[in-house]
A tleap script that builds the chain and sets N, CA, C and O, in Angstrom:
source leaprc.protein.ff14SB
mol = sequence {
  NMET SER ASP ARG ILE ASP ALA PRO GLU LEU
  SER ARG VAL LEU ALA ALA THR GLY ARG ALA
  HIE HIE LYS ALA PHE GLU ALA ALA ASP GLY
  SER ASP PRO ASP TRP ALA ILE TRP TYR ALA
  GLY TYR LEU GLN ALA THR ILE GLY ASP ARG
  LEU GLY SER PHE PRO SER ARG ALA GLU LEU
  THR TYR LEU LEU ILE ALA ALA GLU ARG ALA
  TYR ALA THR ALA GLY GLU ASP ARG GLY SER
  TRP PRO GLU ALA TYR ALA GLU TYR ILE LEU
  ALA ASN PHE ARG GLY CTHR
}
set mol.1.N position { 8.736 96.963 136.133 }
set mol.1.CA position { 9.031 96.897 137.544 }
set mol.1.C position { 9.751 95.594 137.839 }
set mol.1.O position { 9.419 94.561 137.257 }
set mol.2.N position { 10.712 95.623 138.715 }
set mol.2.CA position { 11.449 94.440 139.123 }
set mol.2.C position { 10.580 93.561 140.013 }
set mol.2.O position { 9.500 93.963 140.447 }
set mol.3.N position { 11.072 92.356 140.275 }
set mol.3.CA position { 10.384 91.490 141.223 }
set mol.3.C position { 10.330 92.173 142.580 }
set mol.3.O position { 11.260 92.876 142.977 }
set mol.4.N position { 9.235 91.957 143.278 }
set mol.4.CA position { 9.096 92.553 144.607 }
set mol.4.C position { 10.070 91.919 145.585 }
set mol.4.O position { 10.353 90.722 145.524 }
set mol.5.N position { 10.570 92.740 146.476 }
set mol.5.CA position { 11.491 92.276 147.503 }
set mol.5.C position { 10.680 91.648 148.628 }
set mol.5.O position { 9.607 92.144 148.971 }
set mol.6.N position { 11.184 90.560 149.204 }
set mol.6.CA position { 10.500 89.932 150.335 }
set mol.6.C position { 11.243 90.267 151.630 }
set mol.6.O position { 12.326 90.852 151.600 }
set mol.7.N position { 10.659 89.896 152.751 }
set mol.7.CA position { 11.221 90.250 154.054 }
set mol.7.C position { 12.630 89.693 154.270 }
set mol.7.O position { 13.493 90.433 154.741 }
set mol.8.N position { 12.906 88.422 153.947 }
set mol.8.CA position { 14.275 87.931 154.160 }
set mol.8.C position { 15.323 88.693 153.334 }
set mol.8.O position { 16.411 88.989 153.829 }
set mol.9.N position { 14.994 89.004 152.090 }
set mol.9.CA position { 15.953 89.743 151.261 }
set mol.9.C position { 16.112 91.174 151.757 }
set mol.9.O position { 17.231 91.685 151.812 }
set mol.10.N position { 15.011 91.829 152.120 }
set mol.10.CA position { 15.095 93.188 152.643 }
set mol.10.C position { 15.889 93.199 153.951 }
set mol.10.O position { 16.638 94.140 154.212 }
set mol.11.N position { 15.732 92.175 154.759 }
set mol.11.CA position { 16.511 92.057 155.991 }
set mol.11.C position { 18.000 91.996 155.677 }
set mol.11.O position { 18.802 92.647 156.346 }
set mol.12.N position { 18.374 91.221 154.667 }
set mol.12.CA position { 19.785 91.136 154.273 }
set mol.12.C position { 20.285 92.485 153.742 }
set mol.12.O position { 21.414 92.887 154.024 }
set mol.13.N position { 19.448 93.172 152.980 }
set mol.13.CA position { 19.830 94.493 152.458 }
set mol.13.C position { 20.008 95.481 153.609 }
set mol.13.O position { 20.945 96.280 153.597 }
set mol.14.N position { 19.123 95.435 154.597 }
set mol.14.CA position { 19.243 96.329 155.750 }
set mol.14.C position { 20.517 96.042 156.538 }
set mol.14.O position { 21.191 96.972 156.981 }
set mol.15.N position { 20.853 94.771 156.718 }
set mol.15.CA position { 22.085 94.421 157.427 }
set mol.15.C position { 23.303 94.937 156.659 }
set mol.15.O position { 24.236 95.471 157.260 }
set mol.16.N position { 23.295 94.780 155.340 }
set mol.16.CA position { 24.395 95.286 154.509 }
set mol.16.C position { 24.454 96.817 154.575 }
set mol.16.O position { 25.539 97.399 154.590 }
set mol.17.N position { 23.301 97.458 154.615 }
set mol.17.CA position { 23.242 98.917 154.739 }
set mol.17.C position { 23.874 99.347 156.059 }
set mol.17.O position { 24.629 100.318 156.107 }
set mol.18.N position { 23.563 98.623 157.117 }
set mol.18.CA position { 24.160 98.932 158.421 }
set mol.18.C position { 25.675 98.816 158.400 }
set mol.18.O position { 26.374 99.662 158.958 }
set mol.19.N position { 26.182 97.772 157.757 }
set mol.19.CA position { 27.639 97.607 157.657 }
set mol.19.C position { 28.259 98.736 156.832 }
set mol.19.O position { 29.307 99.269 157.196 }
set mol.20.N position { 27.610 99.098 155.722 }
set mol.20.CA position { 28.122 100.182 154.874 }
set mol.20.C position { 28.101 101.508 155.628 }
set mol.20.O position { 29.030 102.308 155.513 }
set mol.21.N position { 27.047 101.735 156.392 }
set mol.21.CA position { 26.934 102.976 157.162 }
set mol.21.C position { 28.037 103.037 158.210 }
set mol.21.O position { 28.691 104.066 158.376 }
set mol.22.N position { 28.238 101.937 158.911 }
set mol.22.CA position { 29.270 101.928 159.952 }
set mol.22.C position { 30.643 102.203 159.334 }
set mol.22.O position { 31.450 102.940 159.900 }
set mol.23.N position { 30.894 101.607 158.177 }
set mol.23.CA position { 32.168 101.835 157.499 }
set mol.23.C position { 32.302 103.302 157.084 }
set mol.23.O position { 33.370 103.895 157.237 }
set mol.24.N position { 31.237 103.879 156.567 }
set mol.24.CA position { 31.265 105.283 156.147 }
set mol.24.C position { 31.490 106.219 157.322 }
set mol.24.O position { 32.069 107.293 157.161 }
set mol.25.N position { 31.034 105.818 158.505 }
set mol.25.CA position { 31.151 106.658 159.693 }
set mol.25.C position { 32.112 106.050 160.711 }
set mol.25.O position { 31.965 106.242 161.918 }
set mol.26.N position { 33.102 105.311 160.197 }
set mol.26.CA position { 34.079 104.632 161.042 }
set mol.26.C position { 34.780 105.592 162.001 }
set mol.26.O position { 34.978 105.260 163.170 }
set mol.27.N position { 35.152 106.758 161.528 }
set mol.27.CA position { 35.866 107.723 162.356 }
set mol.27.C position { 35.035 108.162 163.557 }
set mol.27.O position { 35.582 108.549 164.590 }
set mol.28.N position { 33.715 108.100 163.417 }
set mol.28.CA position { 32.819 108.481 164.506 }
set mol.28.C position { 32.255 107.239 165.200 }
set mol.28.O position { 31.246 107.329 165.900 }
set mol.29.N position { 32.898 106.078 165.011 }
set mol.29.CA position { 32.454 104.800 165.578 }
set mol.29.C position { 31.019 104.481 165.165 }
set mol.29.O position { 30.257 103.897 165.936 }
set mol.30.N position { 30.661 104.867 163.948 }
set mol.30.CA position { 29.332 104.578 163.425 }
set mol.30.C position { 28.265 105.545 163.884 }
set mol.30.O position { 27.106 105.419 163.488 }
set mol.31.N position { 28.631 106.506 164.709 }
set mol.31.CA position { 27.660 107.452 165.247 }
set mol.31.C position { 27.221 108.454 164.176 }
set mol.31.O position { 28.049 109.095 163.529 }
set mol.32.N position { 25.914 108.572 164.007 }
set mol.32.CA position { 25.358 109.505 163.024 }
set mol.32.C position { 23.921 109.808 163.421 }
set mol.32.O position { 23.051 108.950 163.270 }
set mol.33.N position { 23.653 111.010 163.925 }
set mol.33.CA position { 22.289 111.332 164.338 }
set mol.33.C position { 21.294 111.322 163.176 }
set mol.33.O position { 20.089 111.189 163.392 }
set mol.34.N position { 21.786 111.462 161.959 }
set mol.34.CA position { 20.925 111.440 160.779 }
set mol.34.C position { 21.026 110.114 160.028 }
set mol.34.O position { 20.899 110.067 158.804 }
set mol.35.N position { 21.255 109.047 160.778 }
set mol.35.CA position { 21.452 107.723 160.180 }
set mol.35.C position { 20.321 107.343 159.236 }
set mol.35.O position { 20.571 106.770 158.176 }
set mol.36.N position { 19.088 107.649 159.602 }
set mol.36.CA position { 17.939 107.219 158.793 }
set mol.36.C position { 17.954 107.861 157.408 }
set mol.36.O position { 17.522 107.241 156.436 }
set mol.37.N position { 18.443 109.087 157.311 }
set mol.37.CA position { 18.539 109.752 156.011 }
set mol.37.C position { 19.575 109.037 155.145 }
set mol.37.O position { 19.348 108.800 153.959 }
set mol.38.N position { 20.718 108.696 155.752 }
set mol.38.CA position { 21.764 107.976 155.022 }
set mol.38.C position { 21.246 106.615 154.575 }
set mol.38.O position { 21.411 106.236 153.416 }
set mol.39.N position { 20.617 105.874 155.496 }
set mol.39.CA position { 20.062 104.557 155.167 }
set mol.39.C position { 19.046 104.676 154.031 }
set mol.39.O position { 19.035 103.855 153.115 }
set mol.40.N position { 18.193 105.700 154.094 }
set mol.40.CA position { 17.144 105.869 153.085 }
set mol.40.C position { 17.745 106.040 151.693 }
set mol.40.O position { 17.268 105.437 150.731 }
set mol.41.N position { 18.779 106.851 151.585 }
set mol.41.CA position { 19.428 107.033 150.295 }
set mol.41.C position { 20.061 105.745 149.794 }
set mol.41.O position { 19.965 105.419 148.611 }
set mol.42.N position { 20.699 105.021 150.683 }
set mol.42.CA position { 21.334 103.756 150.328 }
set mol.42.C position { 20.280 102.732 149.897 }
set mol.42.O position { 20.446 102.039 148.894 }
set mol.43.N position { 19.201 102.649 150.667 }
set mol.43.CA position { 18.131 101.706 150.320 }
set mol.43.C position { 17.469 102.088 149.004 }
set mol.43.O position { 17.184 101.226 148.173 }
set mol.44.N position { 17.229 103.359 148.819 }
set mol.44.CA position { 16.601 103.830 147.586 }
set mol.44.C position { 17.428 103.405 146.377 }
set mol.44.O position { 16.879 102.946 145.376 }
set mol.45.N position { 18.731 103.554 146.469 }
set mol.45.CA position { 19.621 103.175 145.372 }
set mol.45.C position { 19.714 101.663 145.213 }
set mol.45.O position { 19.948 101.167 144.111 }
set mol.46.N position { 19.533 100.936 146.297 }
set mol.46.CA position { 19.702 99.485 146.285 }
set mol.46.C position { 18.453 98.732 145.860 }
set mol.46.O position { 18.530 97.803 145.056 }
set mol.47.N position { 17.298 99.127 146.395 }
set mol.47.CA position { 16.079 98.343 146.121 }
set mol.47.C position { 15.184 98.971 145.068 }
set mol.47.O position { 14.256 98.326 144.580 }
set mol.48.N position { 15.451 100.230 144.710 }
set mol.48.CA position { 14.671 100.867 143.644 }
set mol.48.C position { 13.177 100.720 143.842 }
set mol.48.O position { 12.637 101.100 144.881 }
set mol.49.N position { 12.509 100.164 142.836 }
set mol.49.CA position { 11.048 100.039 142.890 }
set mol.49.C position { 10.584 98.671 143.402 }
set mol.49.O position { 9.433 98.294 143.182 }
set mol.50.N position { 11.443 97.940 144.066 }
set mol.50.CA position { 11.099 96.580 144.484 }
set mol.50.C position { 10.116 96.525 145.650 }
set mol.50.O position { 9.719 95.436 146.065 }
set mol.51.N position { 9.716 97.682 146.186 }
set mol.51.CA position { 8.647 97.719 147.183 }
set mol.51.C position { 7.279 97.829 146.504 }
set mol.51.O position { 6.250 97.899 147.176 }
set mol.52.N position { 7.276 97.844 145.198 }
set mol.52.CA position { 6.039 97.977 144.439 }
set mol.52.C position { 5.977 99.290 143.695 }
set mol.52.O position { 5.321 99.390 142.658 }
set mol.53.N position { 6.649 100.289 144.209 }
set mol.53.CA position { 6.840 101.567 143.539 }
set mol.53.C position { 8.114 102.163 144.116 }
set mol.53.O position { 8.627 101.688 145.129 }
set mol.54.N position { 8.622 103.203 143.467 }
set mol.54.CA position { 9.869 103.802 143.920 }
set mol.54.C position { 9.593 104.669 145.143 }
set mol.54.O position { 8.859 105.652 145.042 }
set mol.55.N position { 10.169 104.325 146.301 }
set mol.55.CA position { 9.902 105.104 147.511 }
set mol.55.C position { 10.690 106.412 147.526 }
set mol.55.O position { 11.818 106.469 147.036 }
set mol.56.N position { 10.101 107.443 148.082 }
set mol.56.CA position { 10.854 108.687 148.251 }
set mol.56.C position { 11.817 108.504 149.417 }
set mol.56.O position { 11.598 107.671 150.296 }
set mol.57.N position { 12.864 109.280 149.410 }
set mol.57.CA position { 13.819 109.231 150.515 }
set mol.57.C position { 13.132 109.642 151.813 }
set mol.57.O position { 13.429 109.098 152.876 }
set mol.58.N position { 12.221 110.593 151.725 }
set mol.58.CA position { 11.497 111.048 152.912 }
set mol.58.C position { 10.644 109.916 153.495 }
set mol.58.O position { 10.616 109.721 154.710 }
set mol.59.N position { 9.952 109.174 152.631 }
set mol.59.CA position { 9.114 108.081 153.136 }
set mol.59.C position { 9.969 106.986 153.759 }
set mol.59.O position { 9.619 106.450 154.811 }
set mol.60.N position { 11.083 106.649 153.125 }
set mol.60.CA position { 11.965 105.637 153.701 }
set mol.60.C position { 12.538 106.108 155.038 }
set mol.60.O position { 12.641 105.321 155.979 }
set mol.61.N position { 12.909 107.377 155.126 }
set mol.61.CA position { 13.423 107.915 156.389 }
set mol.61.C position { 12.375 107.779 157.482 }
set mol.61.O position { 12.675 107.336 158.590 }
set mol.62.N position { 11.151 108.162 157.165 }
set mol.62.CA position { 10.044 108.039 158.120 }
set mol.62.C position { 9.852 106.581 158.567 }
set mol.62.O position { 9.721 106.302 159.759 }
set mol.63.N position { 9.837 105.670 157.606 }
set mol.63.CA position { 9.631 104.256 157.926 }
set mol.63.C position { 10.768 103.696 158.772 }
set mol.63.O position { 10.526 102.898 159.677 }
set mol.64.N position { 11.986 104.097 158.495 }
set mol.64.CA position { 13.123 103.628 159.279 }
set mol.64.C position { 13.046 104.112 160.726 }
set mol.64.O position { 13.306 103.350 161.657 }
set mol.65.N position { 12.692 105.369 160.906 }
set mol.65.CA position { 12.569 105.907 162.271 }
set mol.65.C position { 11.409 105.239 162.997 }
set mol.65.O position { 11.527 104.903 164.175 }
set mol.66.N position { 10.296 105.046 162.308 }
set mol.66.CA position { 9.148 104.368 162.923 }
set mol.66.C position { 9.496 102.921 163.259 }
set mol.66.O position { 9.085 102.413 164.303 }
set mol.67.N position { 10.248 102.252 162.386 }
set mol.67.CA position { 10.670 100.876 162.652 }
set mol.67.C position { 11.589 100.827 163.867 }
set mol.67.O position { 11.486 99.919 164.692 }
set mol.68.N position { 12.482 101.795 163.976 }
set mol.68.CA position { 13.378 101.856 165.137 }
set mol.68.C position { 12.576 102.005 166.426 }
set mol.68.O position { 12.864 101.339 167.420 }
set mol.69.N position { 11.583 102.866 166.411 }
set mol.69.CA position { 10.756 103.080 167.604 }
set mol.69.C position { 9.946 101.837 167.953 }
set mol.69.O position { 9.829 101.471 169.122 }
set mol.70.N position { 9.389 101.195 166.935 }
set mol.70.CA position { 8.628 99.957 167.178 }
set mol.70.C position { 9.541 98.867 167.729 }
set mol.70.O position { 9.148 98.123 168.627 }
set mol.71.N position { 10.736 98.772 167.206 }
set mol.71.CA position { 11.700 97.767 167.658 }
set mol.71.C position { 12.098 98.027 169.106 }
set mol.71.O position { 12.234 97.090 169.893 }
set mol.72.N position { 12.285 99.295 169.457 }
set mol.72.CA position { 12.692 99.654 170.816 }
set mol.72.C position { 11.629 99.296 171.851 }
set mol.72.O position { 11.950 99.026 173.008 }
set mol.73.N position { 10.374 99.294 171.437 }
set mol.73.CA position { 9.296 99.002 172.392 }
set mol.73.C position { 8.818 97.553 172.332 }
set mol.73.O position { 7.961 97.145 173.116 }
set mol.74.N position { 9.374 96.778 171.402 }
set mol.74.CA position { 8.974 95.367 171.277 }
set mol.74.C position { 9.569 94.560 172.432 }
set mol.74.O position { 10.535 94.976 173.072 }
set mol.75.N position { 8.985 93.430 172.674 }
set mol.75.CA position { 9.451 92.558 173.749 }
set mol.75.C position { 10.752 91.856 173.418 }
set mol.75.O position { 11.388 92.133 172.401 }
set mol.76.N position { 11.132 90.947 174.289 }
set mol.76.CA position { 12.393 90.223 174.149 }
set mol.76.C position { 12.455 89.368 172.891 }
set mol.76.O position { 13.541 89.119 172.367 }
set mol.77.N position { 11.315 88.919 172.404 }
set mol.77.CA position { 11.291 88.041 171.232 }
set mol.77.C position { 11.154 88.827 169.927 }
set mol.77.O position { 10.537 88.355 168.972 }
set mol.78.N position { 11.724 90.008 169.896 }
set mol.78.CA position { 11.576 90.887 168.741 }
set mol.78.C position { 12.445 90.492 167.555 }
set mol.78.O position { 12.252 91.029 166.464 }
set mol.79.N position { 13.388 89.582 167.722 }
set mol.79.CA position { 14.258 89.164 166.630 }
set mol.79.C position { 15.357 90.176 166.385 }
set mol.79.O position { 15.549 91.104 167.171 }
set mol.80.N position { 16.077 89.994 165.289 }
set mol.80.CA position { 17.155 90.922 164.964 }
set mol.80.C position { 16.567 92.213 164.400 }
set mol.80.O position { 15.453 92.224 163.878 }
set mol.81.N position { 17.325 93.293 164.511 }
set mol.81.CA position { 16.794 94.566 164.008 }
set mol.81.C position { 16.552 94.522 162.501 }
set mol.81.O position { 15.531 95.045 162.052 }
set mol.82.N position { 17.446 93.920 161.684 }
set mol.82.CA position { 17.146 93.921 160.248 }
set mol.82.C position { 15.845 93.192 159.915 }
set mol.82.O position { 15.084 93.634 159.053 }
set mol.83.N position { 15.593 92.080 160.598 }
set mol.83.CA position { 14.354 91.333 160.353 }
set mol.83.C position { 13.137 92.145 160.767 }
set mol.83.O position { 12.149 92.225 160.037 }
set mol.84.N position { 13.221 92.744 161.944 }
set mol.84.CA position { 12.093 93.534 162.454 }
set mol.84.C position { 11.832 94.761 161.576 }
set mol.84.O position { 10.681 95.069 161.269 }
set mol.85.N position { 12.881 95.451 161.177 }
set mol.85.CA position { 12.723 96.629 160.331 }
set mol.85.C position { 12.146 96.239 158.967 }
set mol.85.O position { 11.282 96.935 158.433 }
set mol.86.N position { 12.624 95.128 158.408 }
set mol.86.CA position { 12.122 94.667 157.106 }
set mol.86.C position { 10.626 94.399 157.181 }
set mol.86.O position { 9.868 94.838 156.317 }
set mol.87.N position { 10.207 93.682 158.209 }
set mol.87.CA position { 8.779 93.387 158.381 }
set mol.87.C position { 7.981 94.674 158.528 }
set mol.87.O position { 6.914 94.816 157.932 }
set mol.88.N position { 8.493 95.611 159.321 }
set mol.88.CA position { 7.805 96.874 159.546 }
set mol.88.C position { 7.671 97.662 158.224 }
set mol.88.O position { 6.590 98.138 157.878 }
set mol.89.N position { 8.774 97.783 157.514 }
set mol.89.CA position { 8.757 98.550 156.256 }
set mol.89.C position { 7.788 97.935 155.254 }
set mol.89.O position { 7.001 98.647 154.630 }
set mol.90.N position { 7.844 96.617 155.100 }
set mol.90.CA position { 6.954 95.967 154.136 }
set mol.90.C position { 5.482 96.095 154.545 }
set mol.90.O position { 4.605 96.213 153.689 }
set mol.91.N position { 5.218 96.073 155.842 }
set mol.91.CA position { 3.841 96.177 156.321 }
set mol.91.C position { 3.303 97.603 156.225 }
set mol.91.O position { 2.090 97.804 156.175 }
set mol.92.N position { 4.193 98.589 156.198 }
set mol.92.CA position { 3.734 99.986 156.276 }
set mol.92.C position { 4.036 100.853 155.062 }
set mol.92.O position { 3.638 102.017 155.035 }
set mol.93.N position { 4.726 100.322 154.059 }
set mol.93.CA position { 5.007 101.103 152.856 }
set mol.93.C position { 3.706 101.333 152.105 }
set mol.93.O position { 2.950 100.396 151.849 }
set mol.94.N position { 3.455 102.579 151.756 }
set mol.94.CA position { 2.212 102.917 151.053 }
set mol.94.C position { 2.503 103.502 149.690 }
set mol.94.O position { 1.927 104.521 149.309 }
set mol.95.N position { 3.394 102.864 148.954 }
set mol.95.CA position { 3.756 103.351 147.623 }
set mol.95.C position { 2.561 103.383 146.693 }
set mol.95.O position { 1.616 102.608 146.843 }
set mol.96.N position { 2.614 104.272 145.751 }
set mol.96.CA position { 1.487 104.393 144.810 }
set mol.96.C position { 1.854 103.829 143.466 }
set mol.96.O position { 1.035 103.842 142.546 }
savepdb mol mol.pdb
quit
């Protein structure tokens, strides 16, 4: 198993994922109702087992959507979305 990913690195990976997604969906101005599925595949390929075990695409999709919802309801001091999502994912991943 590789070294575990920490929140700052996962935040950077999420930001890079967002840029890659926007580029892939440039013609639609980044609009993609299934964004979490795309992000999950990209993250799965990028971080592999660095969450402690290899996450399924379904679990990553679930965590991304849950992180988005938590971020939307957080207060003004919620920080950047990549940081908030990274913290959420690391706190809630239940890999075996």
